[in-house]
C-alpha positions as CSV (number, residue, x, y, z in Angstrom):
1,M,-66.9,56.1,-7.1
2,S,-63.2,57.2,-7.3
3,V,-61.1,55.5,-9.7
4,I,-57.5,56.5,-10.4
5,L,-55.3,55.1,-13.0
6,Y,-51.5,55.9,-12.5
7,G,-49.6,55.5,-15.7
8,Y,-47.3,56.5,-18.5
9,R,-48.9,57.7,-21.6
10,F,-46.9,56.1,-24.0
11,S,-46.8,52.7,-22.1
12,V,-48.7,49.8,-24.0
13,Y,-49.8,48.6,-20.3
14,N,-51.4,51.8,-19.4
15,R,-53.2,51.8,-22.7
16,I,-54.4,48.4,-22.2
17,V,-56.2,49.5,-18.8
18,R,-57.5,52.5,-20.2
19,L,-59.2,50.6,-23.3
20,V,-60.5,48.2,-20.7
21,L,-62.0,51.1,-18.9
22,H,-63.3,52.6,-21.9
23,E,-65.1,49.5,-22.9
24,K,-66.6,49.2,-19.5
25,E,-67.8,52.8,-19.4
26,V,-66.0,53.5,-16.2
27,G,-65.1,57.0,-15.6
28,Y,-61.7,57.9,-14.4
29,S,-58.8,60.3,-13.7
30,M,-55.3,59.9,-14.9
31,N,-52.0,60.2,-13.0
32,E,-49.2,60.7,-15.0
33,V,-46.1,58.5,-13.8
34,N,-42.8,58.1,-15.8
35,P,-41.1,55.3,-14.9
36,F,-38.3,56.0,-16.3
37,T,-37.4,58.8,-14.0
38,E,-36.8,59.0,-10.2
39,L,-40.1,57.7,-8.7
40,D,-41.7,59.4,-5.4
41,A,-41.8,56.9,-2.4
42,S,-45.4,57.5,-2.5
43,Y,-45.7,55.9,-5.7
44,L,-43.4,53.1,-4.7
45,K,-45.8,52.2,-1.8
46,L,-48.4,51.6,-4.5
47,H,-46.0,49.6,-6.8
48,P,-42.8,48.7,-5.1
49,F,-41.4,47.4,-8.3
50,G,-41.7,50.9,-9.8
51,R,-43.8,49.9,-12.9
52,V,-46.9,51.1,-14.4
53,P,-49.8,50.9,-14.3
54,V,-51.9,51.0,-10.7
55,L,-55.3,51.2,-10.2
56,S,-56.8,52.5,-7.3
57,H,-60.7,52.2,-6.7
58,N,-62.1,53.5,-3.5
59,G,-59.0,53.1,-1.7
60,F,-58.2,49.6,-3.2
61,D,-55.1,49.5,-5.0
62,I,-54.1,46.5,-7.4
63,F,-51.0,46.5,-9.8
64,E,-50.1,44.2,-12.9
65,T,-52.0,44.8,-16.0
66,S,-53.8,41.5,-16.2
67,A,-55.0,41.7,-12.6
68,I,-56.3,45.2,-12.8
69,S,-58.0,44.3,-16.3
70,R,-59.6,41.3,-14.8
71,Y,-60.7,43.6,-11.7
72,I,-62.4,46.4,-14.0
73,D,-63.9,43.5,-15.7
74,S,-65.5,41.9,-12.3
75,A,-66.1,45.1,-10.3
76,F,-68.1,47.3,-13.0
77,D,-71.1,46.9,-14.8
78,G,-71.2,46.7,-18.5
79,A,-70.7,44.0,-21.2
80,P,-68.6,41.2,-20.0
81,L,-64.8,41.2,-21.4
82,R,-64.2,37.7,-20.7
83,P,-66.4,35.1,-22.6
84,A,-68.6,32.9,-21.0
85,N,-67.6,29.8,-23.5
86,P,-64.5,27.9,-21.8
87,Q,-62.7,27.5,-25.4
88,A,-63.2,31.5,-25.7
89,A,-61.8,32.3,-22.3
90,A,-58.8,30.0,-22.7
91,R,-58.0,31.7,-25.8
92,V,-58.2,35.0,-24.0
93,D,-55.8,34.0,-21.6
94,Q,-53.8,32.5,-24.3
95,V,-53.5,35.6,-26.1
96,I,-52.6,37.5,-23.4
97,S,-49.9,35.0,-22.4
98,I,-48.6,35.2,-26.2
99,I,-48.5,38.9,-26.4
100,D,-46.5,39.4,-22.8
101,N,-44.0,36.6,-23.4
102,Y,-43.3,36.4,-27.0
103,G,-44.6,39.7,-28.6
104,Y,-44.3,42.6,-26.5
105,W,-40.3,42.5,-26.7
106,P,-39.9,42.2,-30.6
107,M,-43.2,44.3,-31.5
108,V,-42.7,47.2,-29.3
109,R,-39.1,47.4,-27.5
110,Q,-37.3,46.3,-30.9
111,V,-39.2,47.2,-33.9
112,F,-41.5,50.2,-32.9
113,S,-39.0,51.8,-30.3
114,Q,-35.8,51.4,-33.0
115,R,-38.0,52.4,-36.0
116,V,-40.4,54.9,-34.8
117,V,-39.5,56.7,-31.5
118,R,-35.7,57.1,-32.2
119,K,-36.7,58.5,-35.4
120,I,-39.3,60.9,-33.5
121,M,-36.4,61.5,-30.9
122,G,-33.8,62.3,-33.8
123,E,-31.6,59.1,-32.8
124,P,-30.2,56.7,-35.1
125,T,-31.8,53.0,-35.5
126,D,-30.3,50.0,-35.0
127,E,-30.9,48.2,-38.0
128,N,-30.1,44.9,-36.8
129,E,-32.3,45.3,-33.7
130,V,-35.4,46.0,-36.0
131,C,-34.4,42.8,-38.2
132,V,-34.1,40.7,-35.3
133,G,-37.8,42.0,-33.9
134,I,-39.5,41.3,-37.4
135,E,-38.0,38.0,-37.4
136,A,-39.1,37.3,-33.7
137,S,-42.6,38.6,-34.6
138,R,-43.3,36.3,-37.6
139,K,-44.0,33.7,-35.2
140,V,-46.3,35.5,-32.9
141,L,-48.2,36.9,-35.8
142,S,-48.7,33.8,-37.2
143,A,-50.0,32.1,-33.7
144,L,-52.4,34.9,-33.4
145,N,-53.7,34.9,-37.0
146,N,-54.3,31.0,-36.3
147,I,-56.3,32.0,-33.1
148,S,-58.1,34.9,-35.0
149,D,-58.9,32.5,-37.9
150,E,-60.6,29.9,-35.6
151,G,-63.3,32.3,-34.6
152,Y,-63.5,32.2,-30.9
153,I,-61.9,35.7,-30.4
154,L,-60.1,38.0,-32.4
155,D,-62.7,37.9,-35.1
156,G,-63.9,41.4,-35.1
157,S,-67.5,40.3,-33.5
158,A,-66.8,41.5,-29.9
159,I,-64.0,42.7,-27.8
160,T,-62.6,40.7,-25.0
161,L,-59.7,41.5,-22.7
162,A,-57.4,39.7,-25.1
163,E,-58.3,42.6,-27.7
164,C,-57.4,45.2,-25.2
165,H,-54.3,43.5,-24.4
166,L,-53.4,43.4,-28.0
167,V,-54.5,46.7,-29.6
168,P,-51.7,48.9,-28.1
169,M,-49.0,46.2,-29.3
170,M,-50.4,46.1,-32.8
171,D,-51.2,49.8,-32.9
172,Y,-47.5,50.2,-32.0
173,F,-46.0,47.7,-34.5
174,T,-47.7,48.7,-37.4
175,R,-46.4,52.2,-37.0
176,A,-43.2,50.9,-38.5
177,P,-43.4,50.0,-42.2
178,E,-41.9,46.4,-41.6
179,G,-44.6,46.0,-39.0
180,L,-47.2,47.1,-41.5
181,D,-45.9,44.8,-44.1
182,E,-45.7,41.9,-41.8
183,L,-49.1,41.8,-40.7
184,S,-50.4,42.1,-44.3
185,L,-49.4,38.5,-44.9
186,H,-51.7,37.3,-42.1
187,P,-55.1,37.9,-43.7
188,A,-57.4,36.7,-40.7
189,L,-55.4,39.1,-38.4
190,Q,-55.2,41.9,-40.8
191,L,-58.9,41.9,-40.7
192,W,-59.3,41.8,-37.4
193,W,-57.0,45.1,-36.9
194,D,-58.9,46.9,-39.4
195,Q,-62.0,46.3,-37.7
196,I,-60.9,46.8,-34.1
197,S,-58.8,49.9,-35.1
198,R,-62.0,51.9,-35.9
199,R,-63.6,51.3,-32.5
200,D,-63.9,54.7,-30.5
201,S,-62.1,53.3,-27.3
202,V,-58.9,52.4,-29.5
203,K,-59.3,56.3,-31.0
204,L,-60.1,58.0,-27.4
205,T,-56.9,56.3,-25.9
206,D,-54.3,57.1,-28.8
207,P,-51.0,58.2,-26.8
208,D,-50.2,60.7,-29.3
209,I,-46.5,59.6,-29.8
210,S,-45.8,62.9,-31.6
211,K,-45.2,64.1,-28.1
212,F,-42.5,61.6,-27.1
213,A,-39.8,64.3,-28.1
214,S,-41.6,66.9,-25.8
């Protein structure tokens, strides 16, 4: 079966899909697409909004990360990444929604981009943006810590679509010293991160951010 992932290697959303593919043990090829450059008309046919990623499976093309992840989980063999338990399944959807709506911007676009990416690029950091991002991230981390402590998901015992969605965000966030410090204040979530970050899929999908400057 032909599985092609069109995405940008540094995108957290691209990495989410890669994590799902690795956890389901699906072979795939990568087509690098930089959404910050002028995109080919051929790609815009796949994604009319000009973002990443897009998954192509035997001629079936789909965009939007959550939709792609659910499709992979349903279309391929392997351990399901969506729990059968209705409470756990609800928490999976909740975590994905929390991270998309409240976590991505402060954790990635403010804290990580300003503190880490700008340093790699040799550009000045907007310290106010980092502070604003950290402040907004605290409520996100608190909510996720409560879910982790509850024990349905984010407890290190299994991996779900929620873990796949959260890992890239948390990885980038904790590459900033301030992010690492904030995570340490949430013991259940910290324990989850210590466990999940050792998984092979997490290591294999590391985007190598040192290449930002290349």
